[in-house]
C-alpha positions as CSV (number, residue, x, y, z in Angstrom):
1,M,2.4,-2.6,12.6
2,E,5.2,-2.6,15.1
3,K,3.3,-0.9,18.0
4,E,3.1,-4.1,20.1
5,K,6.9,-4.6,19.7
6,Q,7.5,-1.2,21.3
7,V,8.8,0.5,18.2
8,K,11.3,3.4,18.8
9,V,10.9,6.5,16.6
10,M,13.9,8.9,16.3
11,K,15.8,11.2,14.0
12,F,19.4,11.4,13.0
13,T,19.4,14.9,14.6
14,D,18.5,13.5,18.0
15,G,21.5,13.7,20.3
16,N,21.0,10.3,21.9
17,Y,19.8,8.4,18.9
18,L,22.8,6.1,18.7
19,K,22.3,5.0,22.4
20,I,18.6,4.2,21.7
21,L,19.5,2.4,18.5
22,E,22.1,0.2,20.3
23,A,19.6,-0.6,23.0
24,S,16.9,-1.5,20.4
25,I,19.3,-3.8,18.6
26,R,20.1,-5.6,21.9
27,M,16.4,-5.9,22.9
28,G,15.0,-6.6,19.4
29,N,12.8,-3.5,19.3
30,P,12.0,-2.1,15.8
31,V,13.4,1.3,15.0
32,I,12.1,4.0,12.7
33,V,14.3,6.9,11.7
34,E,12.2,9.8,10.4
35,N,13.0,12.7,8.0
36,V,15.9,11.0,6.3
37,Y,17.6,12.9,3.5
38,E,19.6,11.6,0.7
39,E,22.8,11.3,2.8
40,M,22.9,8.8,5.6
41,D,24.8,9.0,8.9
42,P,28.0,6.9,8.4
43,A,27.4,5.4,11.9
44,I,24.6,3.1,10.5
45,E,26.7,1.8,7.7
46,P,27.5,-1.5,9.4
47,L,23.8,-1.9,10.0
48,L,22.9,-1.3,6.4
49,Q,25.5,-3.7,5.2
50,K,24.4,-6.2,7.9
51,Q,28.0,-6.7,9.1
52,I,26.8,-9.2,11.7
53,V,29.4,-11.5,13.3
54,I,28.0,-15.0,14.2
55,K,29.9,-17.1,16.7
56,G,27.9,-20.1,17.7
57,N,24.5,-18.9,19.0
58,S,25.9,-15.4,19.5
59,W,25.2,-12.6,17.0
60,T,27.1,-9.3,17.4
61,I,27.5,-6.1,15.3
62,K,29.7,-3.1,15.7
63,I,28.0,0.3,15.9
64,G,30.4,3.2,16.2
65,D,33.1,2.0,18.7
66,A,30.8,-0.4,20.5
67,I,30.3,-4.1,19.8
68,I,26.8,-5.1,20.8
69,E,24.6,-8.2,20.8
70,Y,22.3,-8.4,17.8
71,D,18.7,-9.7,18.4
72,K,17.3,-11.5,15.3
73,A,13.9,-9.8,15.9
74,F,15.4,-6.3,15.3
75,K,14.0,-4.4,12.3
76,F,15.2,-1.1,10.9
77,Y,13.0,1.4,9.0
78,L,14.0,4.7,7.3
79,T,11.4,7.2,6.2
80,S,11.7,10.3,4.1
81,K,9.4,13.1,3.2
82,L,11.3,13.9,0.0
83,T,9.1,13.7,-3.0
84,N,11.7,12.2,-5.4
85,P,14.8,11.3,-3.5
86,H,17.9,10.1,-5.4
87,Y,19.9,7.7,-3.2
88,L,23.3,6.5,-4.2
89,P,23.5,3.0,-5.6
90,E,25.5,2.0,-2.4
91,V,22.4,2.8,-0.4
92,S,19.8,1.5,-2.8
93,T,21.4,-1.9,-2.9
94,K,21.4,-2.3,0.9
95,V,17.7,-1.5,1.6
96,T,14.3,-2.3,0.2
97,L,12.7,0.9,-1.2
98,L,9.0,1.5,-0.9
99,N,7.4,4.5,-2.6
100,M,4.4,5.5,-0.5
101,M,3.8,8.8,-2.3
102,I,0.3,9.2,-3.8
103,T,-0.1,9.9,-7.5
104,F,-2.6,12.2,-9.2
105,E,-4.4,9.2,-10.7
106,G,-4.4,7.3,-7.4
107,L,-5.8,10.2,-5.4
108,S,-8.4,10.9,-8.1
109,D,-9.7,7.3,-7.8
110,Q,-9.9,7.7,-4.0
111,L,-11.7,10.9,-4.2
112,L,-14.0,9.5,-6.8
113,G,-15.1,6.8,-4.4
114,I,-15.7,9.4,-1.7
115,V,-17.8,11.6,-4.0
116,V,-19.9,8.7,-5.4
117,E,-20.4,7.4,-1.9
118,K,-21.8,10.7,-0.8
119,E,-23.9,11.4,-3.9
120,N,-25.0,7.9,-4.8
121,P,-24.3,5.4,-1.9
122,D,-26.0,2.5,-3.6
123,L,-23.8,2.8,-6.7
124,Q,-20.6,2.8,-4.6
125,T,-21.9,-0.2,-2.6
126,K,-22.5,-2.1,-5.8
127,K,-19.0,-1.2,-7.0
128,E,-17.4,-2.5,-3.8
129,Q,-19.4,-5.7,-3.8
130,L,-18.4,-6.4,-7.4
131,V,-14.7,-6.0,-6.5
132,I,-15.1,-8.4,-3.5
133,E,-17.1,-11.0,-5.6
134,G,-14.6,-10.8,-8.4
135,A,-11.7,-11.5,-6.0
136,K,-13.6,-14.4,-4.5
137,N,-14.4,-15.9,-7.9
138,K,-10.7,-15.6,-9.0
139,N,-9.6,-17.4,-5.8
140,K,-12.2,-20.1,-6.4
141,L,-11.0,-20.6,-9.9
142,Q,-7.5,-21.0,-8.7
143,E,-8.6,-23.6,-6.1
144,I,-10.4,-25.5,-8.8
145,E,-7.3,-25.5,-11.1
146,D,-5.2,-26.7,-8.2
147,Q,-7.7,-29.4,-7.4
148,I,-7.7,-30.6,-11.1
149,L,-4.0,-30.7,-11.3
150,A,-3.7,-32.6,-8.0
151,T,-6.3,-35.1,-9.2
152,L,-4.5,-35.7,-12.5
153,Q,-1.2,-36.0,-10.7
154,N,-2.3,-38.5,-8.1
155,S,-4.4,-40.7,-10.4
156,E,-2.6,-43.4,-12.4
157,D,-5.6,-44.1,-14.6
158,I,-7.9,-41.1,-14.7
159,L,-10.4,-42.9,-17.0
160,G,-10.8,-45.8,-14.5
161,D,-10.9,-43.6,-11.5
162,A,-14.5,-42.9,-10.7
163,A,-13.7,-40.6,-7.8
164,G,-11.3,-38.6,-10.0
165,I,-13.9,-38.3,-12.8
166,Q,-16.5,-37.1,-10.3
167,I,-14.1,-34.4,-9.0
168,L,-13.4,-33.2,-12.5
169,E,-17.1,-33.1,-13.4
170,N,-17.9,-31.1,-10.3
171,A,-15.0,-28.7,-11.0
172,K,-16.3,-28.1,-14.5
173,V,-19.8,-27.3,-13.2
174,V,-18.4,-24.9,-10.6
175,S,-16.0,-23.3,-13.2
176,D,-18.8,-22.8,-15.7
177,D,-21.0,-21.2,-13.0
178,I,-18.3,-18.8,-12.0
179,G,-17.6,-18.0,-15.7
180,K,-21.3,-17.0,-16.1
181,K,-21.2,-14.9,-13.0
182,Q,-18.0,-13.1,-14.1
183,I,-19.7,-12.2,-17.5
184,I,-22.7,-10.7,-15.7
185,A,-20.4,-8.9,-13.2
186,E,-18.2,-7.5,-16.0
187,K,-21.3,-6.0,-17.7
188,T,-22.6,-4.6,-14.4
189,E,-19.2,-3.1,-13.7
190,I,-19.1,-1.4,-17.1
191,E,-22.6,0.1,-16.4
192,I,-21.5,1.3,-12.9
193,D,-18.2,2.8,-14.2
194,E,-20.2,4.7,-16.9
195,A,-22.5,6.1,-14.2
196,R,-19.4,7.0,-12.1
197,T,-17.9,8.9,-15.0
198,G,-20.2,11.9,-14.3
199,Y,-18.4,12.4,-11.0
200,K,-14.9,12.2,-12.4
201,P,-14.5,16.0,-13.1
202,V,-15.0,16.8,-9.4
203,A,-12.5,14.1,-8.3
204,S,-9.9,15.2,-10.8
205,R,-10.2,18.9,-9.9
206,T,-10.0,18.1,-6.2
207,S,-6.9,15.9,-6.8
208,G,-5.3,18.8,-8.7
209,L,-6.2,21.2,-5.9
210,Y,-4.6,19.0,-3.3
211,F,-1.3,18.7,-5.2
212,C,-1.4,22.5,-5.8
213,I,-1.8,23.3,-2.1
214,A,0.6,20.6,-1.1
215,S,3.3,22.2,-3.2
216,L,2.9,25.5,-1.3
217,A,5.1,23.9,1.5
218,G,8.0,24.5,-0.9
219,V,7.3,28.2,-0.8
220,D,7.0,28.4,3.0
221,P,6.9,25.6,5.6
222,M,3.9,27.3,7.2
223,Y,1.7,26.0,4.4
224,Q,1.1,22.4,5.5
225,Y,-2.0,20.6,4.4
226,S,-2.8,16.9,5.1
227,L,-4.7,14.5,2.7
228,S,-7.1,13.6,5.5
229,S,-8.2,17.2,6.0
230,L,-8.8,17.4,2.2
231,K,-10.9,14.2,2.3
232,V,-13.0,15.5,5.2
233,S,-13.6,18.8,3.3
234,S,-14.6,16.9,0.2
235,Q,-17.5,15.2,1.9
236,V,-19.9,18.0,1.4
237,P,-23.3,18.4,-0.3
238,S,-23.4,18.4,-4.1
239,Q,-24.4,22.1,-4.3
240,T,-21.3,23.0,-2.4
241,L,-19.2,20.8,-4.7
242,K,-20.7,22.5,-7.7
243,R,-19.9,25.9,-6.2
244,A,-16.4,24.7,-5.5
245,T,-16.0,23.5,-9.0
246,I,-17.2,26.9,-10.4
247,L,-14.8,28.7,-8.1
248,M,-11.9,26.5,-9.3
249,R,-12.9,27.1,-12.9
250,D,-12.9,30.9,-12.3
251,W,-9.5,30.5,-10.5
252,D,-8.1,28.6,-13.5
253,T,-9.3,31.4,-15.8
């Protein structure tokens, strides 16, 4: 997202990170600080509090002992690999927190799509088309509602406004047509979801397996496994998936 703006990636443990940070603030380059723990470096406190001094068209901020110019395009990101960090209220109120950690249910849904796409591509394609068509229909209905409201608001006498009546009639026809399509789409989606249910055990077990091996990193840092490698390994023939399921069942036993 920030690649074109020459984003700078660093860690608090880097010896020259403050110099790079100051230069980025002056030039307006985005900065990402990786592997942040629950305690922050006190040096960035003015930045978190946005202690910017504005004098005319000049923006300045004090970082450490230096007062530097502040570019309005500057953006500051902090990322953490902690699974459930507990930041102090003083920190939480100064930043916007985004939880990017995947959940068991979310991963199961992703893997279900991969398995269905491998085993029954047509079924997965229909599912994706229904989602796209459903979103388009909802947007179209919203446009119709806005059009109706605008017509009623701008017309002093709607009963005597032929153009307004025509707009309302057309909106009703389109709305009824979309409503019928939505009913058919909902029935089709139920049928597709029922067909997809047969693949859910594989997705659930694979999701559980990922979280199991991911937690091994807490035993020893050597055990590092990525989600992308798990997805690649999950795209295998059905017979292999069945054997993997049997192996996992024996392992559980």
